[in-house]
N, C-alpha and C positions, 0 to 999 in steps of 0.2 A: 573295355573303355568305349567310348567317343569315339574319339579318335582312330584306336584301331581295329574300328568296323568301319567308320569313311576311309580310310586308307585301303582296305583291302575291298570292298567295294566297288571303289573305284579302279581299279586296278584290275580287278577282275574282267569291270566291262568294260576297260577302255583295249585287254587281250581281247575277250570275244568281238570289238568289234577291228580290230587292226585284223585278225582271220579272218571278219568276212569283207573287208576291202572297206569299212568305212573311214571316213573323213569328219565328220561332223561327231566328235565327241570328248569326251572332258579328261582332261592332264591335271594331274598333279603338280606344282611345277616348285613348293617350295613347305616347309611343313616351320612355321615361326612357334619353337616352343617356349624360346627364351624370351617373354613375353611377357611384360602386364596381363594384356587377353590374348592365349593363343588364339589360332589363324592359320586355315589353310591357303596359299594362295593355287587358286585351280587359273584355269581359265577353258573357254567354253564355246568352241566352235569358233578362237578366234577373238572372246572378249573373255578380258580378265575379271576372275571375283574371288572376293573372303568369304571361306565359310570360316563361321564360328560355331561358338554352341556352348548355349543358357539352358544352366538347370534350375529349368520354371514350367512345375510338372502341370497342373493351374492352367497354364497359357496351353502347355503340349492339351491339356481334355481338350480344347473349345478348339485346335485345325482338326482332334478327331470330330467332333460336332459338325465344321465344315464339311467331314468328305462326305458323312451319314446324313445332311443334311439334301444332297439331290434325289436317296432317296426315300428321306423322314422329311420332305417339304414343312410338313412341319415343326420342325424341329427350331426353336423361339434364340435358340444360342449358335454362332456362327463364330469362325475364324475372321469376318468382317464388325465381329464387335468392336472389337482391342481398339484399331486408333478410334474409337470416341470413346473409351474408358476416360473418366479422371482420373488426374493424377495420382490421387487418395485411392483409386480401390485398392481394393483387399486383395486382387491379383495379382499388384506391384510388390507388395509384402513377400519381399523374397531373400535372398545372400545376400550381401553390398559384392560378391564377385561375382553375379546373375545381374545385378542390378545394373553395373559396371558394364555391360556389356551387353545389354538392351537396351540402355540410354542413344546408343547414336539413332536404333528405331525408334525409340517413343521422340524423339525433341526433332526429328526431319519431319514426325505426324503434328506435335506443336507446329511449326515454322508455316508447313500446310495450313493447318486452320486460323495462321494468324495473316500470313503475309497477304494483304489488299490484291492483291496482283503477280500472278506466277510468270505469269508470259511476259511482264514488264523485268521479274525479277531477274530471269532466267535470261535475257538479252544482256541485263547491266552484267549478269555474275558472268556469261564465256565474254564479255567485252573486257572485264577487270582480270580475266584471266591470261590473256592477251596480256594485259599492260604490267601485273607481273611477273610472264615469264617473260619478256622481251627483255625485264629492268633486270634479272638474274633473285629474284629473289620469291623461289618459288620452288618449295617441294620444305612437305614439312619434316623426313628423315635427316633435313642440311637448317634446321633450325626456323627455316621461314615458313609460312604460310602454304596449310592444304588445299585443297577442293571443300574440305565439311568447314573449317580454320574460315576459307571468303567467304562462305553459308552463313553464317552464324553473323559475323563480322556484321557482313550484307544487312542483314535480317533486321541487327536492332536499329544501321539505315536506316530502312525500306518504312518502320515500324512511327521512327521518332517522323515522316516527310510523308503528304497529304495523300490522302486515297488513288486520287490523278495524276502525280508525279508520273514522268516518262524513264524511259534510260536509261537517258542522260542526267537528270537530274538526279538520279540514286549515283551512278560513277561520281558527276560531282562532289556529290556531298559528301559520297565515300571515301574519295583523295583526300577534302577539303577537313573530314573530320577525325580522319585518321593523320594525318599530317599534324591537326595540335592537340592530339590524344599525352596522356603521362602517363608512358608505359611501366614507368615506375613506380608513380604513386595509384595510379587505377586502374581495376577488373573490369571489362568488357561480359558487361553483363546483355546476352541476343533479346531480350525482352525484359526493355525497359523500365515496364511496369513491376515484374517484379524485383529489380531491386530493391522499391522500397517497402517489398512486404516479408523482406526475408526478418527472419526473429533472431534474436541473438544468438540462438542454437544454430540454427540453419545456417546462420554467414558462414564460407568459407577462408579459410584461416591460410593463409598467404605468408609463404617463406622467404624474404623479399632475396635473401642470398645465393638462390635458387631455383627462383625466378621471374624473368626477369620480364617475364612477359608474359600476363594469368587472360585467357579466351576459358571461361567457363559454359562447362555442357549446360541446357536447359533446367531436366528433368532434375530429379535428388536423386540419388547423390553426387551435389555439387563435387567435379572437379575439373582439373587445371589439363586443358588438350593441347595444348604453346606445351607443351613438357618438355619437348628438346629446342625449344629457346634458348640462345647466351646473349648474353649482354653482347659481340659482337653482328649478330645476325638481328637484334630488334632493332642493335644504331642504323644497318644496311640499310633494315626497313623500311624507318623513319626519317633516315634523307632524302631513300627513292621519292615516298609521300610528301614526301616536303617540299621538291623539287619536282614533282607532278603539279604539288599546287602550285606552284608558284609559272609555272607552265602557260597553265591555263590559267591563271589570272593576266598573265601577257595575252593573252590571246592565241594561242595556240593552240591548233585542231590535237584529236585525242590521237592522232593517227602520230603526228610529231612525236607525241609522252610516248609511246609505244613500240616510235623508233622502227614503226613499220613504215617497209620500205615504198619507191613509189612506184609505177604504172610500168616506169622503166628500170625496175629493179637495183634504183639508188636510195640510198638515206639520205637525208639533206643533212648537208655536213655539220651546223650547225647542232644536229640531234643525234651523229656517230656518236656509236655508244664504246665503238673502238679506241677511236680519235678522246674519247671521254677520260676512257680509263688510262691510255698513255700519258694524256696530259695532266690529270690530277694523281695517282700514282708510280713514286719510282723506282719501284723495289718490289721484288714480287718473290716468293717461294714456291717452291714447283715440291708435289709432295706425290712421290711411288707409292702408296698402299697397296699392300701384297696381300690375302689368304693363306691366312693354315690356320688346320684344327682339323677332327675327325670329319667332319658329313656340311658339308655347306645348308644344307637341307635345316638344320636345326634353327638358326639365329640369321 
């Protein structure tokens, strides 16, 4: 299979590189086998990379053509054509499992096409990531937001603002929008115009008891990307956004909202997260988690 071949080649290349004393190598850290979308967690020259497999023969043929393009410049087909293909292209007539794997790539392409200013978007994204981390509501595996969730949520905000909006406008509008969002009732469509275009057969069927938060993918098949969210994590996220919105409305700076220390290394007494935690919560639970199993590489 693909995974057996990939593992063999990665380990063979690593063995050869180590025998030559090379340090710039690709290392297999973990194989997440028991997941909706299987993947290998790799580390290439210190950079973490997720490797996934998508069975899409006709798209793969385009990749072959792109290789031959350098030898046959007159070839009219190349891998660079994939990003400009329409969403309803026959090339995307793939099995559901393949589309789920391919959707993240397709969603990123759509975002790059539609967002007015990528530089503004990136700056706002970094600031909001800092806000989420400092507030302790970052990490998809814990039911909070991850990088791609933030990208989708911010895309909706960016498309509802004028193209001339600055990063500060995006940040303020993001916090205000989702502080007022009714997570129990409303689903997030990253592209607002597509929300009205959904036909009855394409509407996402939400199971409220299992999905306290729904942030949908852009391309079909629509799927909820916040499937790890729990009611407790959603409540924590909503509370933090509402408090941040209140602080900004009172004239607080983004640094104060994010609990960023001053130049002297101190945090403002009014925005010290440790004091706030001790004041608001009187009882705590300690959890010690231990792993048991045959192989930590599989889950």
